[in-house]
Phi, psi and omega in degrees: 000131180274128179266123180278146173281135179250149181254140355279131184301326181298333178274310189282343178269358182263135175071201181246159182293121178281174174304130182304331179299323180289317178296320179292323176295320177297320179293320178297321177295318176303313181295326176295320177291327176295319176297320177298317178300315179297319179297317178296317179296315179296321178296320178296317179294316180296318180297319180293324182279326189237011187290067178292146180090352178250147176294158181302317180296315180294317181300314180293317181296315181290318177299316179296319179297319177296318178296316179294321176296323176296316178296318179296319180296318177298319178294313179294331178299315180293317180299315180296318177302313183296316179296319178295316181297318178297317179297318177300316182291331180268351182074027181261163174297149179289150179291168180292178187252066184281327184296322179297321179294320180296313180295317181298312179297316179300316180290324176297318179295314180297317178299319178295319179294316179297315179299316179299316180295318183286332180274352179290000000 
């Protein structure tokens, strides 16, 4: 049987193959974060294009911040997938949940700014 190389090799060549259910659950979580990233990016673009009731500066700043948060979330999604997969392969505890805290704080700040702008 020919064994295919999987990417990223630094992750898949480390440790032993875990139960496929765990790897698939890790992949589903990664895809959920990618959807979140896409949603944040789309919200930023939509707010910038359609943000009635907001000043031009606030609309651009909030839209740009949402797009950047979307890019950051997509990047962290891959990093988190890789760290989780490596931990699964090594039989180590999974890393902490930092990406969720970053997204939550970012969205709370953006929500407060939008509410302040709309109530002015």
